[in-house]
N, C-alpha and C positions, 0 to 999 in steps of 0.2 A: 396281635391278640392282646386284649386288655388284661390287667392284673387280676381283676375280679373273675374273669372267665378262665383263668389259668387251669384249674383242676379239670375242666371239661375236655381239654385237648390232650394230645400225647405228651404229657409233661415228663421230659427226661427219659421215659421208657423206650422211645424209639432209637435213641442213641445207645448202641450196644456198648457196655463197658468192656474194656480190654483187660483181660487177665494177664498178670505177669508177676513173677516172684519179686520184681523190683517194686511191686506195690507195698512191700514191707514198710517203707518209710511213710506211705500214705496211711496205712492202718495204724502205725505207731503214733502218728499225729492224731488220728481219729480216736485211738484208744485213750491217749492222754486227755484229749478234749472231752471224750465221753466220760472218763472218770471224773474230770473236773466238773462236768455238768451233772453227773450223778450227785456230786457235792454242790450242785447248783440249785437244788430241787424246789420245792413243791408247794402247791397252793391248796387252801381250804376249799372244800366243795360240798354241796349239800344235796345234789340231785340223787334220786333213788338209784339203786343198782339196776342195771339193765336186765331185761329178760334174756334168756340164754343166748340166742344168736339169730341173725337174719340171713346168714350166708347161704343157706340152702336154696333160697329163691333167686339168687343172683346167677347170671350166666357164668358158666365155667370158662375161665380164660383159655385162650389158645396160645400155646407156647411154640413158637417157630424157632427152634434152636439153631444157632449158627456158631461155627468155631470162632473163638476170640483169643486164641493163643495159649501155649503151654498146656495143651490138652483139655482146656476148659471150653464150655459152650455157654452162650449167653442168649437171652431172650427178653422180651417184655411181656407183662401180663396186665390186662385191663381189669380193674376192679372198681366197684362203686365208690364214689366219694362218701356217700351216706348209705350204709347197709340197710337202712329202713326204706330207701328208695333205690332198689337194686338195678333198675333200668334207667335211672336218671344220670346226672353228671358223674363222670368217672375220672380216674387217673391211672397212669401206667407205672407199674413196679418194674425196676431193673432186677433181673434174676440171673443167676449164674449157677452152673453145676459142673462137677467133675464126675464123668461116668465111672461106674464100677469097673475095676480093673479085671475082674473075673465075671464077665457078663453071663456065662453059663450057669453060675450059681448066685446070680443077683437076687436079692431079697426085695428091694424096692428103693425108695429114696429116704435119705436121712437129712432132715432139715436142720440147719445150723444158724443160730443167732449169737454174735460175739459179745453182745451187751452194749454198754454205753449209758443211756440210750444214745442213738444217733451215730453209731459206728456202722458204716455201710458194709453190708455183707459181701458186695461185689469186690471190695478191697480186702476184707478180712479173710475170706475163704482162701484165696491164693496164697496169702501170707502164712496161714495157719495149717494148711492142708497136711503137710508132712508130720504134724504133731498128732494127727488122728491115727489110731492103731491100724497097722497094715491090713489086718483081716477085715476091719470095718471099711477101709477104702476099697477092698476087693469086692465086698458083698453089697455095697450100697452106692448108688449115685448120691454124692453129697451135694446138697443144694443150699445156696445162700441167696439172700435178696436184701435190697435196700428197703427197710421199712418205710411206709408212707411218711412223707415229710422229711426224708433223709436222703442225701446223696442224689442219685439219679431217679428217685421216686418222688417227683414233685417236691424236691428239697425246699424247706422253708427258707426264705431269704427276706429278712425284714427291711432291707435297704436295697434300692436299685444299685447304688454305688457303695461297695464295701468301705471306701474311705469315709463315707458319712457315718457309718457305724463306729469306725475307729475314732473319729472325732468325738462322738458321743461318749465312748468309753474311756477316752484319754484321761479324763479327770478322775477315774476310779482307781483305787489302790489295786496293785497286783496281789492276787491271793485273797486277801480280805482286808477290810478297813480296821484301823486301830483306834485313832483318836476321834473326837466328836466331829471335827471338820471332815475327815475322811468318811466317816459314817454318813453324814448328810449328803456328801457328793455321791456316795454309793447308792443310797436310797433314791436320790433324785434321778440319777442316770438310768437305773433299772425301771423306774416308773415311766420315764420317757421311752425307754426301749419297748416296754410292754405296749404302750399306746401306739407306737409306730408299727409294731407287729400286728396289732389288731386292726389298724387302719389299712394295712397293705395286704394282709393274708387272712382275714377273718373267716372266710368260707372254709379254707383248708384247716385252719387252727381248730375249728369246731369238731374235727373228726380225726385227730391224730393220736388218740389215746392208745395204750397198750391193748385194750380190748378190741379196738378196730384193727390193729395189726394182727391180732389172733384170728379175727374173722378173715382177713386177707390170707393168712397162712392156711386156713382151712380150704379156701378156694384154690390155692396153689397145690394143696394135697390132692384135691380132685383133679386138677389140671395134669398132674404127673401120673394119675391113674392108680393111686394108692387107696385102699379101702380104709386104712387107719394110718395115723401119723406116727412116724418115728422121728425123734427130735433130740438134739443136744443143744442146750442153751447155757452160756457161761455168764456169770455176774448178773447184770440186769436181764440178760436173756433167760435166766431162771424164772424171773417174774413173768415174762411173756409165756414161758412154758406152763407155769402154774395157772395163769389166766386162761390159756387154751384148755388146760385139763378140766377146769371148772365150767367153762362155757360149752365144751364138747366132750364130756367125760366118756361117752361111749366110743369115741374115736381115737383113743390113746392106745397105740400098739406098744411103744417103748419110749421112755422119756428120761434123759439124764439131765439133771439140774445141777450144774457145777458152780459152787460158790454162791450160795443163795442168800436171800434176805428173809427176815421174818415178814411174811406177807401182810399180816395185820398191822404191824408197826409201820410198814412201808406205805400202806394205803390209807388207813384211817386212824391208827393208834387205838389205844384202849382207854376207856373211862375218861374221855375228855382230854387226853394227852395233847391232841393236835392244837388245842387253843393256846398252849403255852410252850410247846416243844416241837422243833422242826423234825422232819422225817429222819434225817441222818442221825440226829441225837437219839430219837426214839429207837432207831435200829442199832445204835451202838457203833456206828462207823468211826466216830472219833476215838472210842476206846480201843478198837482194833488197831487203828493207825498209831495211836500212842504206844501201845504195847510193842508193836513190831518196830517202830522207830527206836525204842529203847533196846530191843534185841539187836538191831543193826549196829547201833553205836557201841554196845557191849562187845559184840563179835569183832567189829572193826578195831576196837582198842586192843583186843586180845591177840588178833592175828598179826598186828604190826604193820608198818607202812609199806612193806614189800607187797603184801596182799591187799591192803586197803590204804590208799595214799593219805587218807584223812586221819589215820590212827595217830593218837598221841602217846601210844605205848601201853596204856591201861584203859580199862572200861571207864573208870571214873574220870580220868583225864580227858578222854575222848568226848564224854558227855559234856564236860565243862567247856571243851573247845567248841562244841556245837552251840552251846548257849552263848558263848562269847562271839561267835560268828554272827548269830542273829542280832546281837546287840550292836555290833559294828555296822551291819547292814541297815539297821534302823537309823543310825547316825549318818551313814554315807553309803548310798547305793553304789554298785560297781557294774562295769560292763565286762562280760566274758564272752568271747566268740560272737561279738556283735549284739548280744542280748543284755539288756539292763536287768539287774537283780536287786530287789529290795528284800527285806526280811520276809515279807509275805510271799513273794514269788519264789524265794529260796525254799520256804517251807512247802509250797505247793509242788515244786519240782522234786523235793525230797519224798513227799508222800507218794507221788505217782511213780517215782523211780523204785520204791520198795516193792512194787507189784511183781516184778520179775526177779526172783532171788538169784538166778543164774542167767547168763545170756540166752535169749530165745532166738532160734533161727527164724529169719524173716522179720524180726523186730530189732533194727539196729539201735545201739546205744543202751541196751538193757543189761541188767545184772547189778548186784550190790557192789561189785568191784568198780564198775563204771560210776556208780553213785559216789563212791569214795573219791574217785578222781575229780568229779564235778565239784564236790564240797571243798577239796583241797585247792582247786583252781579259784574258787570264791575266796577262800582264806588268803591265798597269795595275793589276790587282787585287792583285798582290803588293806594289805600292807604296802601297796604301791602308791605312788603319788596320784592324787586325784586327776582324772581325765574326763573329757567331755563324754556325756552319756548319749547313746542313741535313743530315739523315742521308744516308749514302751508300746509293744504291739500286743493287743488282746485277741485271743482266738475267738471267733464268732460263736456266741452261745445259742444262736437262734434255734437250731434244729433240736438240740438237747432240751432246751427250756420248753419248746413247743410240746414235747411229750411229757416231761416231768411235771409241768404246771397243769397238765390235764388230769394227772393220775392220782395225786395224793393230797391229803388234807395237811394244812400247814398254818401256823399263826398268820393272821391277816396283817395288812399294812397298819403301821402304828403299834404293833406288838413290841415288847421290850427285847429286841434282839441283842443289845449290849449285855443285858442280864443273862441271856442264854449263852453268849460267848464267854462270860465270866464263869458260869457253871461248868462249861465245857473245858475251859482252861484248868479249872481246879481239879477236874477228874482225869483229864487226858494230857495235860501239859501244853506245850507250845502249839500243838496241832489243833487243839480243841476249837478255837475261834474260827478257823477255816471252815469247819463243818457247820458251825452255828450260823455264820453269815451266808452260807450257800443258799439257805432256804429263803432269805430275804429277796433274792432275785425274782421269786415268783409272787411276792406279796401283792403286787399290783398287776398281775397278769390279767388281760382283759377277757379271755375266752376260756370257757370250760366245756369239756366234752361230756354231753349228757349220757353218752353210752360207755363211759369208763366202767370198769368192774371193781367193786369194793368188797367183794366176798358174797356169800361164805366161801371158804376155801376147802371144804371137805366133801364135795360131791364125789361119790364113789366112781372111780375110773374103771374102764374095761380091763386094764392091766395095771399092775403096780408100777410105781415111779421110783427111780434111783436118784437120791441126792448124794452128791460127792463134795467133800470140803476138806481143806487143809486147816490144821489147828493154828498155824501161824499166818493166817490170811490178813493182810493189812487193808484190803479193799472192802470186803464183806466179812463181818465177824463170824467166826465159827459158830457162835451161839445162834446166829441168824439161820444158818443151815439146819441146825438142830430144830429150831422153831418151825422151819418150812416142813421138815419131815414129819413133825408132830401135827402140823395144821392140815396136811393133805390126808385124804381118807385112806389111801393105800400107798405107803412110801417106806423106803428103808434108807438109812444113812450109812454111807461108806466113808470112814475117816482116814485122812492121810496125815501122818505125822511129819510135818514139814512147813516150809515158809513159801510165801508167794500168793498172788491173787490168781485164782483158777488153777485147777489141777492140770487142765489141758496145756497151759503155758508153763507150768512148773512140773514136769512129768514125773509120774510114778509108774514104773512098769507093772508093779503089783496092781495098782488101781486100773491101769489100762486093760489088764487081763480080765478083771471082774466086769468092767464096762463092756468089753467085747462079748463076753459070754452072755451078759444081760441083753445087749442090743440084738445079738444074733439068735439066741435060744430062749430069751426071756427069763433066765435064771438069775435070781438076786443073790448077793453075798449073804452069808449068815449074819444075823443081827449082832452088832458089836464088832464087826471086822475092822481092823486097823491096818493100813499099809504104811510104808515108808516112802518118802521122796527118793528119787534116784540120786540126787546130789544135795549136799548141804551148801549154804552160802559160803563163798570164799574157798571152796574146795577145788584145788587144781588150778 
């Protein structure tokens, strides 16, 4: 089968994904890639917002469920490549579910998207299932799927041979570029990457926006026999939920948006912002990461080296040690556990490691104590004699960029990204440039999805929506969740006083009780309700 005909056949969907709790390392990798690719984002776009949806005219997929291990069932679902041509070329989505443990009192299906974008649901659901409230697991079939262009659902792959992509990206800085030479190499590499993706996968890339994933999800809702959608989306998954809610407002039964963004900032910006400021800066992602990095270093310093190996004994001394570590790595990169670290890659690792304040079951290597150990290993390595460094390996950004570059307005090629990085550094510290340069990856992206959704975000939904957010979220700023709740026509915000990205991965029993009551009975918490996290970082 030729590459251009790929979406017309059973792409990935016929190979049933095997569910396993050992999928934790896969989703951890995908989570880190997805988060890095959220920081990879987005391209200017001028097409008009689409009409509501074309999903009603497409054939309802048939789901032939089969056991795929650990109590999960898997299937594939045929959906149109182009929802405006519902009986034309199609692709197959990989779908997974965990049946309700109390089938006699089953309500229906609860769809789950873990974010990213480009985190495959077939890997995330097995890893995260035990974090769902017990009563929710009892009353709902919990359903995940790989969004189109991701994982087993016609996953975008811009190079036939991954080694070719590694060769292209080998000349780019890890994390973000710093000097003019690195910046030119970065810009050139991602320009060539975009051209290669366009040449190899143009038909698919034209139809992978979040809006088309929302249309797919409505077909899956019909396929499982639910009259309305029940949904939980975390991080970028909250944007998918908000998009669905505004394309299909009458079909919302219950929707939890956990750790959301400001949908206007994310999609188009306000008053011409997009011409001069990348999406993540508009949304304040750099500010959130900078705040929580400071909180981590302060707490690490106070708890001492027994609880946080990187501690220098006080908050101030630990902040100084981190600044010195980055300066050392700028002068001499080091290898730890077979991985080469520069200042940029150490910052990237630090930012993504802040997401889980405490260890998360199913996600190995998580927790702030583990981050302290990683930083201490880097510190020790910088004191050792220089040693040969292994080649830098870059995680493939293809699938995340395919979505992000379709969805959001961003400064075009030739914009002053160094100036954006300087502004971000001045307001967010060392992490700022990482978020500024992320947007440049989409500056030369060759394909735009004409069916993306740019708003409005306030279509009245059949039922109100619950937005949940932690005040100390390093991945999506708490202010973004407040903006999401204000933007939606019918929504309430439940605040969790605690650290970490997504309340699902950083549990609060209090919040779980409110979410359970909402998902099962439709009852929202009182306005202004605040819960506490179950654990504080470095506790125990």
